[in-house]
N, CA, C, O and the ligand as a Tripos MOL2 file, in Angstrom:
@<TRIPOS>MOLECULE
protein
  233   231    59     0     0
PROTEIN
NO_CHARGES

@<TRIPOS>ATOM
      1 N        -108.7630  161.7550   43.1830 N.3       1 MET1
      2 CA       -109.0660  162.5010   41.9430 C.3       1 MET1
      3 C        -107.7780  163.0190   41.3190 C.2       1 MET1
      4 O        -107.5160  162.7860   40.1390 O.2       1 MET1
      5 N        -106.9760  163.7220   42.1110 N.am      2 GLU2
      6 CA       -105.7410  164.2650   41.5850 C.3       2 GLU2
      7 C        -104.7810  163.1510   41.1700 C.2       2 GLU2
      8 O        -104.0560  163.2790   40.1830 O.2       2 GLU2
      9 N        -104.7840  162.0790   41.9210 N.am      3 GLN3
     10 CA       -103.9500  160.9280   41.5860 C.3       3 GLN3
     11 C        -104.3120  160.3790   40.2160 C.2       3 GLN3
     12 O        -103.4370  160.0170   39.4300 O.2       3 GLN3
     13 N        -105.6200  160.3210   39.9340 N.am      4 ASP4
     14 CA       -106.0750  159.8200   38.6430 C.3       4 ASP4
     15 C        -105.5480  160.6820   37.5100 C.2       4 ASP4
     16 O        -105.1060  160.1730   36.4790 O.2       4 ASP4
     17 N        -105.5990  161.9850   37.7100 N.am      5 VAL5
     18 CA       -105.1160  162.9110   36.6870 C.3       5 VAL5
     19 C        -103.6320  162.6680   36.4340 C.2       5 VAL5
     20 O        -103.1880  162.6150   35.2870 O.2       5 VAL5
     21 N        -102.8730  162.5220   37.5140 N.am      6 VAL6
     22 CA       -101.4300  162.2730   37.3860 C.3       6 VAL6
     23 C        -101.1940  160.9980   36.5890 C.2       6 VAL6
     24 O        -100.3290  160.9500   35.7140 O.2       6 VAL6
     25 N        -101.9680  159.9700   36.8980 N.am      7 LYS7
     26 CA       -101.8180  158.6930   36.2070 C.3       7 LYS7
     27 C        -102.0930  158.8250   34.7100 C.2       7 LYS7
     28 O        -101.3460  158.3090   33.8790 O.2       7 LYS7
     29 N        -103.1760  159.5250   34.3870 N.am      8 VAL8
     30 CA       -103.5420  159.7090   32.9830 C.3       8 VAL8
     31 C        -102.4450  160.4710   32.2450 C.2       8 VAL8
     32 O        -102.0560  160.0960   31.1390 O.2       8 VAL8
     33 N        -101.9520  161.5340   32.8570 N.am      9 VAL9
     34 CA       -100.8980  162.3360   32.2250 C.3       9 VAL9
     35 C         -99.6290  161.4980   32.0670 C.2       9 VAL9
     36 O         -98.9550  161.5700   31.0400 O.2       9 VAL9
     37 N         -99.3110  160.7110   33.0830 N.am     10 GLU10
     38 CA        -98.1200  159.8480   33.0010 C.3      10 GLU10
     39 C         -98.2290  158.8670   31.8460 C.2      10 GLU10
     40 O         -97.2590  158.6280   31.1270 O.2      10 GLU10
     41 N         -99.4180  158.3030   31.6750 N.am     11 GLN11
     42 CA        -99.6270  157.3510   30.5840 C.3      11 GLN11
     43 C         -99.4820  158.0320   29.2320 C.2      11 GLN11
     44 O         -98.9260  157.4620   28.2930 O.2      11 GLN11
     45 N         -99.9900  159.2580   29.1440 N.am     12 GLN12
     46 CA        -99.8910  159.9890   27.8840 C.3      12 GLN12
     47 C         -98.4350  160.3160   27.5590 C.2      12 GLN12
     48 O         -98.0020  160.2010   26.4130 O.2      12 GLN12
     49 N         -97.6920  160.7230   28.5810 N.am     13 ILE13
     50 CA        -96.2670  161.0290   28.3700 C.3      13 ILE13
     51 C         -95.5290  159.7670   27.9410 C.2      13 ILE13
     52 O         -94.6740  159.8070   27.0570 O.2      13 ILE13
     53 N         -95.8600  158.6630   28.5650 N.am     14 GLU14
     54 CA        -95.2300  157.3920   28.2200 C.3      14 GLU14
     55 C         -95.4950  157.0470   26.7530 C.2      14 GLU14
     56 O         -94.6010  156.5900   26.0400 O.2      14 GLU14
     57 N         -96.7400  157.2710   26.3120 N.am     15 GLN15
     58 CA        -97.1070  157.0050   24.9190 C.3      15 GLN15
     59 C         -96.3320  157.9040   23.9690 C.2      15 GLN15
     60 O         -95.8860  157.4640   22.9090 O.2      15 GLN15
     61 N         -96.1730  159.1700   24.3560 N.am     16 ILE16
     62 CA        -95.4430  160.1210   23.5230 C.3      16 ILE16
     63 C         -93.9780  159.7140   23.4420 C.2      16 ILE16
     64 O         -93.3700  159.7870   22.3750 O.2      16 ILE16
     65 N         -93.4110  159.2860   24.5660 N.am     17 GLU17
     66 CA        -92.0150  158.8470   24.5600 C.3      17 GLU17
     67 C         -91.8290  157.6370   23.6540 C.2      17 GLU17
     68 O         -90.8450  157.5390   22.9210 O.2      17 GLU17
     69 N         -92.7910  156.7180   23.7140 N.am     18 LYS18
     70 CA        -92.7230  155.5380   22.8430 C.3      18 LYS18
     71 C         -92.8070  155.9490   21.3810 C.2      18 LYS18
     72 O         -92.1120  155.3940   20.5300 O.2      18 LYS18
     73 N         -93.6620  156.9260   21.0950 N.am     19 THR19
     74 CA        -93.8110  157.4130   19.7260 C.3      19 THR19
     75 C         -92.5160  158.0650   19.2490 C.2      19 THR19
     76 O         -92.1030  157.8560   18.1090 O.2      19 THR19
     77 N         -91.8760  158.8500   20.1090 N.am     20 LEU20
     78 CA        -90.6000  159.4720   19.7550 C.3      20 LEU20
     79 C         -89.5400  158.4110   19.4980 C.2      20 LEU20
     80 O         -88.7360  158.5330   18.5740 O.2      20 LEU20
     81 N         -89.5470  157.3720   20.3220 N.am     21 GLU21
     82 CA        -88.6220  156.2620   20.1510 C.3      21 GLU21
     83 C         -88.8460  155.5840   18.7960 C.2      21 GLU21
     84 O         -87.8960  155.2070   18.1100 O.2      21 GLU21
     85 N         -90.1230  155.4390   18.4260 N.am     22 ARG22
     86 CA        -90.4650  154.8270   17.1400 C.3      22 ARG22
     87 C         -89.9920  155.7070   15.9760 C.2      22 ARG22
     88 O         -89.5820  155.1970   14.9330 O.2      22 ARG22
     89 N         -90.0510  157.0160   16.1590 N.am     23 MET23
     90 CA        -89.5540  157.9200   15.1180 C.3      23 MET23
     91 C         -88.0550  157.7330   14.9390 C.2      23 MET23
     92 O         -87.5530  157.7330   13.8150 O.2      23 MET23
     93 N         -87.3400  157.5750   16.0490 N.am     24 ARG24
     94 CA        -85.8870  157.3770   15.9870 C.3      24 ARG24
     95 C         -85.5610  156.0530   15.3040 C.2      24 ARG24
     96 O         -84.5620  155.9430   14.5940 O.2      24 ARG24
     97 N         -86.4030  155.0560   15.5220 N.am     25 ASN25
     98 CA        -86.1600  153.7290   14.9500 C.3      25 ASN25
     99 C         -86.7880  153.5520   13.5710 C.2      25 ASN25
    100 O         -86.7700  152.4620   12.9990 O.2      25 ASN25
    101 N         -87.3410  154.6400   13.0500 N.am     26 ASN26
    102 CA        -88.0220  154.5800   11.7500 C.3      26 ASN26
    103 C         -89.1640  153.5830   11.7150 C.2      26 ASN26
    104 O         -89.4390  152.9880   10.6730 O.2      26 ASN26
    105 N         -89.8300  153.3980   12.8400 N.am     27 THR27
    106 CA        -91.0070  152.5300   12.8460 C.3      27 THR27
    107 C         -92.2580  153.3330   13.1740 C.2      27 THR27
    108 O         -93.3010  152.7640   13.4990 O.2      27 THR27
    109 N         -92.1540  154.6520   13.0880 N.am     28 PHE28
    110 CA        -93.3160  155.4970   13.3130 C.3      28 PHE28
    111 C         -94.3350  155.2700   12.2040 C.2      28 PHE28
    112 O         -93.9750  155.1840   11.0290 O.2      28 PHE28
    113 N         -95.5980  155.1750   12.5780 N.am     29 ALA29
    114 CA        -96.6930  154.9640   11.6280 C.3      29 ALA29
    115 C         -96.6110  153.5970   10.9470 C.2      29 ALA29
    116 O         -97.1170  153.4060    9.8410 O.2      29 ALA29
    117 N         -95.9630  152.6510   11.6330 N.am     30 VAL30
    118 CA        -95.9280  151.2770   11.1430 C.3      30 VAL30
    119 C         -96.6430  150.4140   12.1820 C.2      30 VAL30
    120 O         -96.3550  150.5030   13.3760 O.2      30 VAL30
    121 N         -97.5760  149.5800   11.7210 N.am     31 CYS31
    122 CA        -98.3240  148.7230   12.6360 C.3      31 CYS31
    123 C         -97.3610  147.7900   13.3660 C.2      31 CYS31
    124 O         -96.5450  147.1200   12.7340 O.2      31 CYS31
    125 N         -97.4560  147.7450   14.6930 N.am     32 GLU32
    126 CA        -96.5190  146.9150   15.4450 C.3      32 GLU32
    127 C         -96.8720  145.4290   15.3560 C.2      32 GLU32
    128 O         -96.0970  144.5830   15.8030 O.2      32 GLU32
    129 N         -98.0160  145.1090   14.7900 N.am     33 ILE33
    130 CA        -98.4020  143.7070   14.6630 C.3      33 ILE33
    131 C         -98.0480  143.1580   13.2800 C.2      33 ILE33
    132 O         -97.3880  142.1250   13.1690 O.2      33 ILE33
    133 N         -98.4880  143.8540   12.2270 N.am     34 CYS34
    134 CA        -98.2850  143.3020   10.8800 C.3      34 CYS34
    135 C         -97.2620  144.0840   10.0480 C.2      34 CYS34
    136 O         -96.8910  143.6410    8.9610 O.2      34 CYS34
    137 N         -96.8000  145.2390   10.5410 N.am     35 GLY35
    138 CA        -95.7760  145.9870    9.8150 C.3      35 GLY35
    139 C         -96.3140  146.8430    8.6800 C.2      35 GLY35
    140 O         -95.5470  147.4570    7.9380 O.2      35 GLY35
    141 N         -97.6400  146.8840    8.5460 N.am     36 THR36
    142 CA        -98.2510  147.7190    7.5140 C.3      36 THR36
    143 C         -98.0960  149.1960    7.8780 C.2      36 THR36
    144 O         -98.1710  149.5630    9.0510 O.2      36 THR36
    145 N         -97.8810  150.0310    6.8790 N.am     37 HIS37
    146 CA        -97.8210  151.4660    7.1340 C.3      37 HIS37
    147 C         -99.2200  152.0000    7.4220 C.2      37 HIS37
    148 O        -100.1590  151.7400    6.6690 O.2      37 HIS37
    149 N         -99.3500  152.7310    8.4920 N.am     38 ILE38
    150 CA       -100.6260  153.3440    8.8550 C.3      38 ILE38
    151 C        -100.8210  154.5580    7.9540 C.2      38 ILE38
    152 O         -99.8830  155.3250    7.7330 O.2      38 ILE38
    153 N        -102.0270  154.7370    7.4350 N.am     39 SER39
    154 CA       -102.2650  155.8210    6.4780 C.3      39 SER39
    155 C        -102.0720  157.1910    7.1300 C.2      39 SER39
    156 O        -102.2980  157.3750    8.3260 O.2      39 SER39
    157 N        -101.6500  158.1340    6.3030 N.am     40 LEU40
    158 CA       -101.3850  159.4930    6.7720 C.3      40 LEU40
    159 C        -102.6300  160.1010    7.4240 C.2      40 LEU40
    160 O        -102.5380  160.7970    8.4350 O.2      40 LEU40
    161 N        -103.8000  159.8270    6.8260 N.am     41 ASP41
    162 CA       -105.0520  160.3440    7.3810 C.3      41 ASP41
    163 C        -105.2200  159.9260    8.8330 C.2      41 ASP41
    164 O        -105.5800  160.7350    9.6880 O.2      41 ASP41
    165 N        -104.9550  158.6590    9.0960 N.am     42 GLU42
    166 CA       -105.1360  158.1320   10.4530 C.3      42 GLU42
    167 C        -104.0970  158.6800   11.4180 C.2      42 GLU42
    168 O        -104.4140  159.0140   12.5600 O.2      42 GLU42
    169 N        -102.8570  158.7710   10.9570 N.am     43 ILE43
    170 CA       -101.7840  159.2240   11.8400 C.3      43 ILE43
    171 C        -101.9480  160.7080   12.1640 C.2      43 ILE43
    172 O        -101.5230  161.1680   13.2230 O.2      43 ILE43
    173 N        -102.5650  161.4510   11.2490 N.am     44 LEU44
    174 CA       -102.8080  162.8660   11.5340 C.3      44 LEU44
    175 C        -103.9120  163.0350   12.5670 C.2      44 LEU44
    176 O        -103.8840  163.9710   13.3670 O.2      44 LEU44
    177 N        -104.8820  162.1290   12.5500 N.am     45 VAL45
    178 CA       -105.9560  162.1750   13.5440 C.3      45 VAL45
    179 C        -105.4190  161.7670   14.9130 C.2      45 VAL45
    180 O        -105.7480  162.3830   15.9260 O.2      45 VAL45
    181 N        -104.5830  160.7150   14.9350 N.am     46 ASP46
    182 CA       -104.0110  160.2510   16.1880 C.3      46 ASP46
    183 C        -102.5510  159.8510   15.9820 C.2      46 ASP46
    184 O        -102.2660  158.7110   15.6160 O.2      46 ASP46
    185 N        -101.6230  160.7870   16.2160 N.am     47 PRO47
    186 CA       -100.1970  160.5160   15.9800 C.3      47 PRO47
    187 C         -99.6280  159.4230   16.8770 C.2      47 PRO47
    188 O         -98.5260  158.9310   16.6350 O.2      47 PRO47
    189 N        -100.3750  159.0420   17.9120 N.am     48 LEU48
    190 CA        -99.8570  158.0280   18.8310 C.3      48 LEU48
    191 C        -100.2700  156.6130   18.4370 C.2      48 LEU48
    192 O         -99.9800  155.6560   19.1560 O.2      48 LEU48
    193 N        -100.9420  156.4810   17.3060 N.am     49 LEU49
    194 CA       -101.3590  155.1560   16.8460 C.3      49 LEU49
    195 C        -100.1550  154.2360   16.6700 C.2      49 LEU49
    196 O         -99.1230  154.6420   16.1360 O.2      49 LEU49
    197 N        -100.2990  152.9990   17.1210 N.am     50 THR50
    198 CA        -99.2120  152.0320   16.9310 C.3      50 THR50
    199 C         -99.6840  150.8240   16.1270 C.2      50 THR50
    200 O         -98.9200  149.8900   15.8840 O.2      50 THR50
    201 N        -100.9580  150.8560   15.7160 N.am     51 LYS51
    202 CA       -101.5010  149.7170   14.9880 C.3      51 LYS51
    203 C        -102.3400  150.1810   13.8010 C.2      51 LYS51
    204 O        -102.9650  151.2410   13.8460 O.2      51 LYS51
    205 N        -102.3480  149.3740   12.7340 N.am     52 CYS52
    206 CA       -103.1780  149.6780   11.5850 C.3      52 CYS52
    207 C        -104.6490  149.4440   11.9410 C.2      52 CYS52
    208 O        -104.9760  148.9170   13.0040 O.2      52 CYS52
    209 N        -105.5080  149.8440   11.0320 N.am     53 LYS53
    210 CA       -106.9380  149.7540   11.2910 C.3      53 LYS53
    211 C        -107.3640  148.3250   11.6770 C.2      53 LYS53
    212 O        -108.1820  148.1260   12.5750 O.2      53 LYS53
    213 N        -106.7990  147.3610   10.9880 N.am     54 ALA54
    214 CA       -107.1790  145.9720   11.2030 C.3      54 ALA54
    215 C        -106.8230  145.4790   12.6050 C.2      54 ALA54
    216 O        -107.4530  144.5510   13.1150 O.2      54 ALA54
    217 N        -105.8210  146.0930   13.2280 N.am     55 HIS55
    218 CA       -105.3490  145.5970   14.5220 C.3      55 HIS55
    219 C        -105.6290  146.5330   15.6940 C.2      55 HIS55
    220 O        -105.2190  146.2590   16.8220 O.2      55 HIS55
    221 N        -106.3300  147.6460   15.4270 N.am     56 GLN56
    222 CA       -106.5330  148.6350   16.4800 C.3      56 GLN56
    223 C        -107.3290  148.1220   17.6740 C.2      56 GLN56
    224 O        -107.1660  148.6060   18.7940 O.2      56 GLN56
    225 N        -108.1770  147.1550   17.4330 N.am     57 ASN57
    226 CA       -109.0020  146.6690   18.5490 C.3      57 ASN57
    227 C        -108.4610  145.4020   19.2010 C.2      57 ASN57
    228 O        -109.1500  144.7520   19.9870 O.2      57 ASN57
    229 N        -107.2350  145.0640   18.8680 N.am     58 THR58
    230 CA       -106.6540  143.8700   19.4790 C.3      58 THR58
    231 C        -105.7490  144.2310   20.6390 C.2      58 THR58
    232 O        -105.1730  143.3460   21.2720 O.2      58 THR58
    233 ZN       -101.6580  145.6270   11.4640 Zn       59 ZN59
@<TRIPOS>BOND
     1     1     2 1
     2     2     3 1
     3     3     4 2
     4     3     5 am
     5     5     6 1
     6     6     7 1
     7     7     8 2
     8     7     9 am
     9     9    10 1
    10    10    11 1
    11    11    12 2
    12    11    13 am
    13    13    14 1
    14    14    15 1
    15    15    16 2
    16    15    17 am
    17    17    18 1
    18    18    19 1
    19    19    20 2
    20    19    21 am
    21    21    22 1
    22    22    23 1
    23    23    24 2
    24    23    25 am
    25    25    26 1
    26    26    27 1
    27    27    28 2
    28    27    29 am
    29    29    30 1
    30    30    31 1
    31    31    32 2
    32    31    33 am
    33    33    34 1
    34    34    35 1
    35    35    36 2
    36    35    37 am
    37    37    38 1
    38    38    39 1
    39    39    40 2
    40    39    41 am
    41    41    42 1
    42    42    43 1
    43    43    44 2
    44    43    45 am
    45    45    46 1
    46    46    47 1
    47    47    48 2
    48    47    49 am
    49    49    50 1
    50    50    51 1
    51    51    52 2
    52    51    53 am
    53    53    54 1
    54    54    55 1
    55    55    56 2
    56    55    57 am
    57    57    58 1
    58    58    59 1
    59    59    60 2
    60    59    61 am
    61    61    62 1
    62    62    63 1
    63    63    64 2
    64    63    65 am
    65    65    66 1
    66    66    67 1
    67    67    68 2
    68    67    69 am
    69    69    70 1
    70    70    71 1
    71    71    72 2
    72    71    73 am
    73    73    74 1
    74    74    75 1
    75    75    76 2
    76    75    77 am
    77    77    78 1
    78    78    79 1
    79    79    80 2
    80    79    81 am
    81    81    82 1
    82    82    83 1
    83    83    84 2
    84    83    85 am
    85    85    86 1
    86    86    87 1
    87    87    88 2
    88    87    89 am
    89    89    90 1
    90    90    91 1
    91    91    92 2
    92    91    93 am
    93    93    94 1
    94    94    95 1
    95    95    96 2
    96    95    97 am
    97    97    98 1
    98    98    99 1
    99    99   100 2
   100    99   101 am
   101   101   102 1
   102   102   103 1
   103   103   104 2
   104   103   105 am
   105   105   106 1
   106   106   107 1
   107   107   108 2
   108   107   109 am
   109   109   110 1
   110   110   111 1
   111   111   112 2
   112   111   113 am
   113   113   114 1
   114   114   115 1
   115   115   116 2
   116   115   117 am
   117   117   118 1
   118   118   119 1
   119   119   120 2
   120   119   121 am
   121   121   122 1
   122   122   123 1
   123   123   124 2
   124   123   125 am
   125   125   126 1
   126   126   127 1
   127   127   128 2
   128   127   129 am
   129   129   130 1
   130   130   131 1
   131   131   132 2
   132   131   133 am
   133   133   134 1
   134   134   135 1
   135   135   136 2
   136   135   137 am
   137   137   138 1
   138   138   139 1
   139   139   140 2
   140   139   141 am
   141   141   142 1
   142   142   143 1
   143   143   144 2
   144   143   145 am
   145   145   146 1
   146   146   147 1
   147   147   148 2
   148   147   149 am
   149   149   150 1
   150   150   151 1
   151   151   152 2
   152   151   153 am
   153   153   154 1
   154   154   155 1
   155   155   156 2
   156   155   157 am
   157   157   158 1
   158   158   159 1
   159   159   160 2
   160   159   161 am
   161   161   162 1
   162   162   163 1
   163   163   164 2
   164   163   165 am
   165   165   166 1
   166   166   167 1
   167   167   168 2
   168   167   169 am
   169   169   170 1
   170   170   171 1
   171   171   172 2
   172   171   173 am
   173   173   174 1
   174   174   175 1
   175   175   176 2
   176   175   177 am
   177   177   178 1
   178   178   179 1
   179   179   180 2
   180   179   181 am
   181   181   182 1
   182   182   183 1
   183   183   184 2
   184   183   185 am
   185   185   186 1
   186   186   187 1
   187   187   188 2
   188   187   189 am
   189   189   190 1
   190   190   191 1
   191   191   192 2
   192   191   193 am
   193   193   194 1
   194   194   195 1
   195   195   196 2
   196   195   197 am
   197   197   198 1
   198   198   199 1
   199   199   200 2
   200   199   201 am
   201   201   202 1
   202   202   203 1
   203   203   204 2
   204   203   205 am
   205   205   206 1
   206   206   207 1
   207   207   208 2
   208   207   209 am
   209   209   210 1
   210   210   211 1
   211   211   212 2
   212   211   213 am
   213   213   214 1
   214   214   215 1
   215   215   216 2
   216   215   217 am
   217   217   218 1
   218   218   219 1
   219   219   220 2
   220   219   221 am
   221   221   222 1
   222   222   223 1
   223   223   224 2
   224   223   225 am
   225   225   226 1
   226   226   227 1
   227   227   228 2
   228   227   229 am
   229   229   230 1
   230   230   231 1
   231   231   232 2
@<TRIPOS>SUBSTRUCTURE
     1 MET1         2 RESIDUE 1 A MET
     2 GLU2         6 RESIDUE 1 A GLU
     3 GLN3        10 RESIDUE 1 A GLN
     4 ASP4        14 RESIDUE 1 A ASP
     5 VAL5        18 RESIDUE 1 A VAL
     6 VAL6        22 RESIDUE 1 A VAL
     7 LYS7        26 RESIDUE 1 A LYS
     8 VAL8        30 RESIDUE 1 A VAL
     9 VAL9        34 RESIDUE 1 A VAL
    10 GLU10       38 RESIDUE 1 A GLU
    11 GLN11       42 RESIDUE 1 A GLN
    12 GLN12       46 RESIDUE 1 A GLN
    13 ILE13       50 RESIDUE 1 A ILE
    14 GLU14       54 RESIDUE 1 A GLU
    15 GLN15       58 RESIDUE 1 A GLN
    16 ILE16       62 RESIDUE 1 A ILE
    17 GLU17       66 RESIDUE 1 A GLU
    18 LYS18       70 RESIDUE 1 A LYS
    19 THR19       74 RESIDUE 1 A THR
    20 LEU20       78 RESIDUE 1 A LEU
    21 GLU21       82 RESIDUE 1 A GLU
    22 ARG22       86 RESIDUE 1 A ARG
    23 MET23       90 RESIDUE 1 A MET
    24 ARG24       94 RESIDUE 1 A ARG
    25 ASN25       98 RESIDUE 1 A ASN
    26 ASN26      102 RESIDUE 1 A ASN
    27 THR27      106 RESIDUE 1 A THR
    28 PHE28      110 RESIDUE 1 A PHE
    29 ALA29      114 RESIDUE 1 A ALA
    30 VAL30      118 RESIDUE 1 A VAL
    31 CYS31      122 RESIDUE 1 A CYS
    32 GLU32      126 RESIDUE 1 A GLU
    33 ILE33      130 RESIDUE 1 A ILE
    34 CYS34      134 RESIDUE 1 A CYS
    35 GLY35      138 RESIDUE 1 A GLY
    36 THR36      142 RESIDUE 1 A THR
    37 HIS37      146 RESIDUE 1 A HIS
    38 ILE38      150 RESIDUE 1 A ILE
    39 SER39      154 RESIDUE 1 A SER
    40 LEU40      158 RESIDUE 1 A LEU
    41 ASP41      162 RESIDUE 1 A ASP
    42 GLU42      166 RESIDUE 1 A GLU
    43 ILE43      170 RESIDUE 1 A ILE
    44 LEU44      174 RESIDUE 1 A LEU
    45 VAL45      178 RESIDUE 1 A VAL
    46 ASP46      182 RESIDUE 1 A ASP
    47 PRO47      186 RESIDUE 1 A PRO
    48 LEU48      190 RESIDUE 1 A LEU
    49 LEU49      194 RESIDUE 1 A LEU
    50 THR50      198 RESIDUE 1 A THR
    51 LYS51      202 RESIDUE 1 A LYS
    52 CYS52      206 RESIDUE 1 A CYS
    53 LYS53      210 RESIDUE 1 A LYS
    54 ALA54      214 RESIDUE 1 A ALA
    55 HIS55      218 RESIDUE 1 A HIS
    56 GLN56      222 RESIDUE 1 A GLN
    57 ASN57      226 RESIDUE 1 A ASN
    58 THR58      230 RESIDUE 1 A THR
    59 ZN59       233 GROUP 0 **** ****
């Protein structure tokens, strides 16, 4: 149980680090598949989004 929690937290930290890296590279809120800018509404709901609406389920 505790191991699972650690794993989940580790994954979240990893996602946050990737997001920070994307901010440094000016690719924050840009879909990593098609390069489309993710809308502000969506990024405010989930700042860790890396894909536009069209690619979120891929
Ligand atoms: Zn896309």
